[in-house]
N, C-alpha and C positions, 0 to 999 in steps of 0.2 A: 395604441394609435401612434403613427409616425408624426414627429414634431419637426417642423421646418425651422431652423435657428434664425432665419431671415424674416419670419412671420411673427407678428406680435402675438403674445399668449395672454390668457386671462389669469390675473393673479387673485388670490383670495380677497384682497382689499377692494377689488372691483376696478382697479386701474389697469389700463392696457399699456404694456411696455414690451419692447423687444428683449429677447433673451440675451443675457450678458455674453460677451465674446469669451471664448475659452482662454484660460491663462496662456501665456507664451511658453513654448517648450523650453526646457532647461538650457539646451545648447544655444537657442536664440537669445536667451537672457544672458549667457556668457558672451556671445558675440557683441551684443548691445553694450555691455559693461566695458568690454575691451575697447570698442570704438569710441565710447564716451570719454575714455582716458587716453585716447590717441596712441594706443599700442599699434605696432606695425602689422601689416597683413600676415607676414610670415610668423610673427608671434601668435597671432589669433589662430592661424591654422595649427600650429604646434600645440597650444593650450587646449584647443577643442579636441585634438587627437589624443592627447593624454587623458583628458577627462572621459572620453569614450573608452579608452582602454581600461581605465580604473573601474568604471561601471561594469563593463563586461567581465572583468577579473572577478568580480564579486557577484556574479549571477544576475546582473542588471538590477540590483537594489538601487533605490534612490539614495544619492549622497547624503541627504538629510538624515537618513536612518543609520548612517555609518559614522565613524569617528577615528580616533587615534590608532586603535588596533588595526583597522582595515587599511588605513594609509600606510602604516608601518609594514604590514604584510605585503602590500603591493609594491612598495619600494624595495623590500628585501628580495622579492621575486625578481624584480628587474636586475638586481645586483648579483644574486646567486644563480638563478636559473638562466637568465638571458645575458648575463655578464656585460651589461652596458657600462659605458664609462661613467665616471663620477659626474661630469658635466651634464650628461643625458639624465642621470638620476636626479640631479638638482633641478633641471628644467621641469621634470615631472612633478617634483615637489612644489615648485613655484606655481605651476598650473593648478594644483590641488588647493594650495593656500589661497590662491586668487578666488577659486570657486567658493570656498567656505567664507572667506572674509568679505569679498566684494559682491558676490552674487546671492549666496544663501544668507549672508549677514549673520553667520554663526561665529562668535568670538568665544572660544573656550580655552581653559588653561593648557590643554594638551597641545595647542598649537605651538607654544613656545618650547616644549620638550622634544619636538621632532628635530633630529640632528641632520644637518646637511652633510652630504658626503664630502670628504676632504679632497680637493682638486690638487693633484700633484703639480708641481712647478715644471713646466716644459720649456725648453729653449725653442724659439721659433725656427722653422725652416727657412733658410735664406739662400738665395741664389747669388752666385758671384756675378760681377759685372759682365764678364765674358759669357756666362750662362744666360743672363738677361738678353744680351745681344743675339745670342744663338736663337732664343725663342722668338725674338722680334723678327729675325731674318726669315723665319719659317711661318709667319703670318702675313696676311695681306688684306687690303680693302678696309672696310669699317672695323672689323675685329682687331686688326693691327693697330689702328688709331686708338681704340678703346684699351687694348692691352698696354699700349704705350702710356696712356693716362693713369692706369692703375699703378704703374711704376713710377712715372714722372711726377705724379701729383699725390701719391700716396692714398688713392681713393679705395674705398671698399667696392666690392662687386656691384651692389645695388646702387650705391652712390653714383657710380659711373653710368649706370643704365638709366637712372632717373634724372640725370642733368637736364635742365631746361635752358633755352636760349638766353634768358635773362640772367642766368647764373655764371655765364662766361663773360669776363671783362678783358677784351683784347688790349685795351689802352693801358691798363695796369698789370697785365699778365697775371691775373688772378682768377681763381674759380671759387665760387661760393657754394658750399655744400649745405643744402637745406634739409633739415629734419634727419640729421645723421643718427648714429647710435645714441640712444637716450634722448631722442628727439632734440638734439643740439645742433645749431648752426655753426659753421666755422668757415674760415677762408684758408685756401692753400694756393700753391703756386701753379701757374700754367707754363710749362717748360717752353722756353723761347724757341727750341728746335721743333716744337709741335705747332706753334702759333699759325704759321701760314697754311700748313696742312689742314688744321682744324678750321681755319677761316674758309678754305675752299670747300670743305665738307659742309659747313653751315650754309654757304651759298647754294649748294645743291639742294639741301633740305628746304631752304626758303622757296626755291623754284618748285619743288614737289608740293609744298604747302599751298602755294599760289594756285596750282592746278586743282588741289583738293577743294579749295574755296569755290572755284568755278563750278565744280561738280556738286556743290551742296554739302560737302564734307568739311574736313578741316578741324574737327573738334578734338580736344584731349581732355582726359580726366583732370579735374582740379582738386587740390588738397583742402581739407578742413571746410567743406561745404562753401567754398568761395563762389561756386557757380550760382548759389542763391543770392549772394550779395552782388555779384557782378555777372549777370546772366550771359553776356557775350564774351567774356574773357577767355572762355575755352577755345575760341576760334582765333584769338589774337596772337601775333607772332611771338612776343616775349614768353608766352607760356608753352610754346611748343617744345617737344622733346629734341635734344641735340641728336639723339640716336633713335629715330622712330622706327617702328616695325614696317615691314614691306607691305603688310595687308591691313585692310580696314576691318572694323566690327561695328555692329549696331548696338548701342547701349539699350538694354531692355526697359530701363526706367524712363529715359528721356526720348529715345528714338533717334538720338544723334549718331551720325556716322563718324566714328572716331579712329584714331591710331593709338595703339599702345606703344610704349617704348620697346626697343628691341629686347627680346627675351633673354634673361641672363644665361640660359643654357646654350645659346649660340656662342657666346663669349667663352663659357666654360669648356665647350667642345673644341673650340679653336685653340685654346691655350693647351689643353690636354694633348691634342694631336701634335702641336708645335713642340711641346716638352718631349714627347716620345720620339719625334723625328730628330730632335737635338741630342737624343740619348742621355737625357738628364736622369741620374739615378735616384735623385732625392724625391720624396713624396710631395712634390710641388703642386699647388693649386693657384687659382687666381689671387687668393689672399696672400700667397707667398710674395707676390710682387710688392704689396704694401709693407711687409716685413723687410723686404730688400731695400726699399725706399728709405725707411727709418735707419737701417744698419749702415747703408752707404753714406747717409748724411752724417752720422755719428763718426764714421771713419774719416770723413772730410773735415772734422773738427768743429761742426756746428754744436752749439750747447743743447743740453737735454730739454731746457724749457722751450726753446724754439721748435724742436722736433715734437714736443707735447702739443703745442698749439697747432701745428700743421696736421697732426694726426687726430686732433680732437679728443684726447684723452682727458678725462675729468681729474684724474689723480696722476701726479708725476711718477708714482710708484709703478704704474702700468707701463709707462715709457722706459723705465729703468731696466726692463728686461733686455733691451737692445744693447746695454753696456757690456754684454758678453763679448762684443767685438774687441774691447779694449784688452782682453786677455789672450789675444792672438797676434801674430805678426810682429813687426818692429816696435809697436807700441806696448806690447804685452810683457809679461814676466818671462825671462829667459830660464830655461831649464839648466840646472847645474851641470848636466851632462854636455851642454853645448859650450861650456867654457873651456878654453884650451889650457 
């Protein structure tokens, strides 16, 4: 007999009760655990992807039935057969450890025996000041303003895309980065050369937002479930994106007509095309501008602690990698061959 899960069934005790709901799928449990701990959406996508690959690698066995040997075999396959980088291998391991510890609640001695791949020390790719100018000269419109902020304020790609109106302080020439890497807030500089251009851009965004409100739209996504605490905040001006997308979308949960921030791929494409047009031979990306920001500040004589705060590094040792600039040019060591 076919049983409808939404219809009450008769139990042996004689009590009528609905059938219990099925347990959540493993990946849904993973997503819920990540969101409860405020992991970023990009980390969520990466962890879910690695867990899927791990399960498929072992013939779709449930992770609860596997352990140290299966994880080691999977990581070895990534390193030997697929030749992934050490950082990629370590990300896969982090995803699996999160699965076992936080989702499956399995704490076994073998977890501490799994060795992370050693990440080689690499010097950051840095553009010269003239190369930065060459890239900026070959961009235009909103992407040019965003590229300028990546370099001028030392922002990460997504930090720039996710800037909100309330995070830009024209009076103090500061930008507040909310929920940066490691979910940390920080303040950095708003370059004076960009202040008026950004102010004009914000005025245009405000005009667009006013039109959206008239048409019953004007909503944006809010962080940390603030929409439940402040139901109307999603339409208020301070919460709007500094760089909104050109199109609307309807949120499937609330029915609100929203704008997302400009997608990061727009900025990545603009930078890549500009770097190619400028004939820059270095393997530069948008993140290279952040490296260049730190390096050029150090060249200008700013102390490492100040640069650490502007970059939002937890440990100054992370910032110390930029001291490589002290070993070149007039401030560096002279080769004995250069002595007369």
